[in-house]
N, C-alpha and C positions, 0 to 999 in steps of 0.2 A: 299314655301313648303319645309319641311325638307327632308333630304335624306332618312329617315326611311319610311316616307309616300310614297315617290317616288318609293322606292324599292318594295312596296307592291301592286302597281296597275300600269296599263299601260294607254295609251291614251284613250282606250275605255271602261274602267270599274273602279269601286272603290269597295273595299270589304265592306260588311255590317258593320262590327265593326268599320272600319275607317270612314265610312260615319257618323255613329252615333257620333263619336268624332268631326268630322268636323262641324256637324250640332249643336253641343254643347247640345245634348240630354244627353250625359254622359261625365264624365271628365277623364276617363281612359279606357284602354283596358279591364281590369278586370271587371269594372262596365258594359261595353258593353257586355261582355261574359255572365255575370249573367242575364242581361236584356234579351238578345236574348234567352238563354236557358230556361228562365222562361215562354216563349211562349207569351210574351207581344208585340212582333214585328211582323207586317205582311208586306209581300212584294207582290204587285200585288193582294191583297185580301186574301192571304193564310198565315197562321202562318209559320214563318221561324225560324228555330232553328240552323242554320248553320252561325256561325259568319263570315266565309269566303265567303259567298254568293256574287257573283259578281253582281253588279248593274250597269245597262247601261242606257243611255239616255232614258227617257220615263217611266222607272220603277217608281212605287209608293210605298213609305214606310209609314206605319201607325204605330205610337207609342204614347202611352199616350194621345190618342185622337187628335193627330196632324198629318197631312198628309204632306209628303214631296215628291216632284217629281223631279227625277234626269233629269238634263238638260245639254246639251253640252255647253261648254264655247264658242263655235264658234258662231259668229254672222252670219246671212244670208249673203252670198256673201263673207265672210271672207276667203281668200286663205291661211292664216296661220294655220297650224295644231296645235290645241290646245292640251295640255297634260292632263288636269285635268277636270273630269266631275265636275259640280257644283250642287248646290241645289236651288230649287225654293220652297218657302214656300207658 
């Protein structure tokens, strides 16, 4: 992961705009901003217009009819503290 992304989130969350780029829903931050502000993105069943919305493990993101669930990188019983939330399609 690059330093720009690492600087924008900590071990327990990822911001919505960065998540959309990571999930390859959009290709740029500007595209993410426009998509989010258009009202086309839902988080946990509610329209979300804040691109900096913090997503945590268990949150659900619905965009373009596709649902993504935020999951932790940690495996059950894994003692290593993971730094990045991941996505499950």
